[in-house]
C-alpha positions in Angstrom: 51.1 -42.8 -56.2 51.2 -46.4 -54.9 50.4 -46.9 -51.2 53.0 -49.7 -50.9 56.7 -48.9 -51.2 57.7 -52.5 -51.7 56.7 -53.9 -55.2 56.4 -57.7 -55.4 57.1 -60.1 -58.2 56.8 -63.8 -59.2 59.3 -65.6 -61.4 58.2 -68.7 -63.3 61.3 -70.4 -64.9 61.8 -74.2 -65.2 65.6 -74.1 -65.4 67.0 -73.6 -61.9 70.1 -71.8 -63.0 68.2 -69.3 -65.2 65.7 -68.7 -62.4 68.5 -68.0 -60.0 70.3 -65.7 -62.5 67.1 -63.7 -63.1 66.5 -63.4 -59.4 70.1 -62.1 -58.9 69.9 -59.8 -61.9 66.6 -58.3 -60.6 68.1 -57.9 -57.1 70.9 -55.8 -58.6 68.7 -53.8 -61.0 65.8 -53.3 -58.6 66.9 -53.8 -55.0 63.5 -52.9 -53.5 61.6 -55.5 -55.5 60.5 -58.4 -53.3 60.5 -61.7 -55.2 57.7 -63.4 -53.3 58.0 -66.8 -55.2 60.0 -68.7 -57.8 58.2 -71.6 -59.5 59.3 -74.0 -62.1 56.1 -74.8 -64.1 53.1 -73.0 -65.5 50.5 -74.6 -63.1 52.4 -73.4 -60.1 52.8 -70.0 -61.7 49.1 -69.6 -62.0 48.3 -70.9 -58.5 51.0 -68.8 -56.8 50.1 -65.6 -58.8 46.5 -65.9 -57.7 47.5 -66.6 -54.1 50.2 -64.0 -53.7 48.8 -61.3 -56.1 52.2 -59.9 -57.1 52.7 -56.6 -58.9 54.8 -58.2 -61.7 54.9 -61.6 -63.4 58.2 -62.7 -65.0 57.1 -65.8 -67.1 59.1 -68.1 -69.3 57.1 -69.3 -72.3 58.1 -73.0 -72.5 57.7 -74.7 -69.1 56.4 -78.1 -67.9 52.7 -78.5 -67.6 51.3 -75.2 -68.8 53.4 -72.8 -70.9 53.9 -69.3 -69.6 51.2 -68.2 -72.1 48.7 -70.7 -70.9 49.5 -69.8 -67.3 49.0 -66.1 -68.1 45.6 -67.0 -69.7 44.5 -69.0 -66.6 45.6 -66.1 -64.3 43.6 -63.6 -66.5 40.5 -65.9 -66.5 40.5 -66.5 -62.8 41.8 -63.1 -61.5 38.6 -61.2 -61.0 36.8 -64.1 -59.2 39.8 -65.1 -57.0 41.9 -61.9 -56.5 38.9 -59.6 -56.2 40.0 -55.9 -56.4 43.7 -56.6 -56.5 45.4 -54.9 -59.5 46.2 -57.2 -62.3 50.0 -57.8 -62.5 52.2 -56.4 -65.2 53.3 -59.1 -67.5 56.9 -59.7 -68.7 58.0 -62.7 -70.7 61.6 -63.9 -70.3 62.3 -66.5 -73.0 64.6 -67.8 -75.7 61.7 -67.7 -78.3 62.1 -64.6 -80.5 59.1 -65.4 -82.6 56.5 -64.2 -80.0 58.1 -60.8 -79.4 56.2 -58.6 -81.9 52.9 -60.1 -80.9 53.6 -59.7 -77.2 54.3 -56.0 -77.7 51.3 -55.6 -79.9 49.3 -57.2 -77.0 50.7 -54.6 -74.6 52.8 -56.9 -72.5 55.1 -54.6 -70.6 58.2 -56.2 -72.0 59.7 -59.3 -73.6 63.2 -60.2 -72.6 65.4 -62.7 -74.6 67.8 -65.1 -72.9 70.6 -64.8 -72.2 69.6 -61.6 -70.3 71.6 -58.5 -71.0 72.0 -56.1 -68.1 71.3 -53.0 -70.0 68.1 -54.5 -71.5 66.9 -55.6 -68.0 67.5 -52.1 -66.7 65.2 -50.7 -69.3 62.5 -53.2 -68.3 62.9 -52.3 -64.7 62.6 -48.6 -65.5 59.4 -49.2 -67.5 57.9 -51.4 -64.7 58.8 -48.8 -62.0 57.1 -46.1 -64.0 54.0 -48.2 -64.5 53.7 -49.2 -60.9 54.4 -45.6 -59.7 51.6 -44.3 -61.9 49.1 -46.9 -61.0 47.0 -46.0 -57.9 46.1 -49.0 -55.7 42.7 -47.5 -54.9 40.5 -44.9 -56.6 38.6 -43.1 -53.8 36.2 -41.6 -56.3 34.9 -44.9 -57.7 35.8 -47.1 -54.7 37.4 -49.6 -57.1 41.0 -50.9 -57.3 42.8 -49.8 -60.5 43.7 -52.5 -63.0 46.3 -52.9 -65.7 44.6 -54.1 -68.9 47.9 -55.4 -70.3 47.6 -59.0 -69.1 44.1 -59.6 -70.5 45.0 -58.1 -73.9 48.4 -59.9 -74.0 46.8 -63.3 -73.1 44.1 -62.9 -75.8 46.6 -62.0 -78.5 49.0 -64.8 -77.5 46.2 -67.4 -77.4 45.5 -66.5 -81.0 49.2 -66.7 -81.8 49.5 -70.2 -80.4 46.4 -71.4 -82.2 47.7 -69.9 -85.5 51.2 -71.3 -85.2 50.0 -74.8 -84.2 52.2 -74.7 -81.1 51.3 -77.4 -78.7 53.0 -79.0 -75.7 55.6 -81.6 -76.6 54.9 -85.0 -75.2 57.2 -85.8 -72.3 60.5 -87.3 -73.4 60.4 -86.0 -76.9 62.6 -83.2 -78.2 61.0 -80.9 -80.7 63.5 -77.9 -80.7 67.2 -77.5 -80.5 68.6 -74.5 -78.6 71.6 -73.2 -80.5 73.7 -70.1 -80.0 75.5 -67.8 -82.4 77.6 -65.3 -80.5 75.5 -64.2 -77.6 72.1 -64.9 -79.3 70.1 -68.0 -78.8 68.1 -69.5 -81.7 65.5 -72.3 -81.4 65.6 -74.7 -84.3 62.7 -77.1 -85.0 64.1 -80.6 -84.9 62.1 -81.6 -88.0 64.0 -79.0 -90.1 67.4 -80.5 -89.1 69.1 -82.5 -91.9 72.5 -83.1 -90.2 74.1 -82.7 -86.8 77.9 -82.3 -86.6 80.0 -81.9 -83.5 
């Protein structure tokens, strides 16, 4: 069992209203979760995760500076040298991009939530996270080593390959490359170069 009763988390989301909505939803679904920081870009996500060493990372994929995937990669690369024996955080992506979901699960990310958040779906994520954290000892007295979750390293490696294969790259500032559209309660991201006509 965990020695600490108060799990911690970091939220990285560049849209203030969505960040606030996720924070509120988590406070209802998981009252004892301490959100230690909310940041709005990938660079800050990496720095704060390494400084605060939260139990869980909730990362958006598309953010200014580094993407959530790039931030997760940086965290994984720097974790051992900067966080020492602290357990690697569980990784949850919260995004409007459906196309990364299968690969994220294959990479053993704990979960992948689509915007807009559905309460029942978030409850399942919280249940999964609680189980993982409850089963993860903070310290192994036999080996003298802190336990680690391999999920973030595996997820980052898989998602790096996915980004390279898909040709995804940051969009230059000021240029729109995707249109966010909704059909019912689902959000779809439409590449701008595939749009032939816009009608309002």
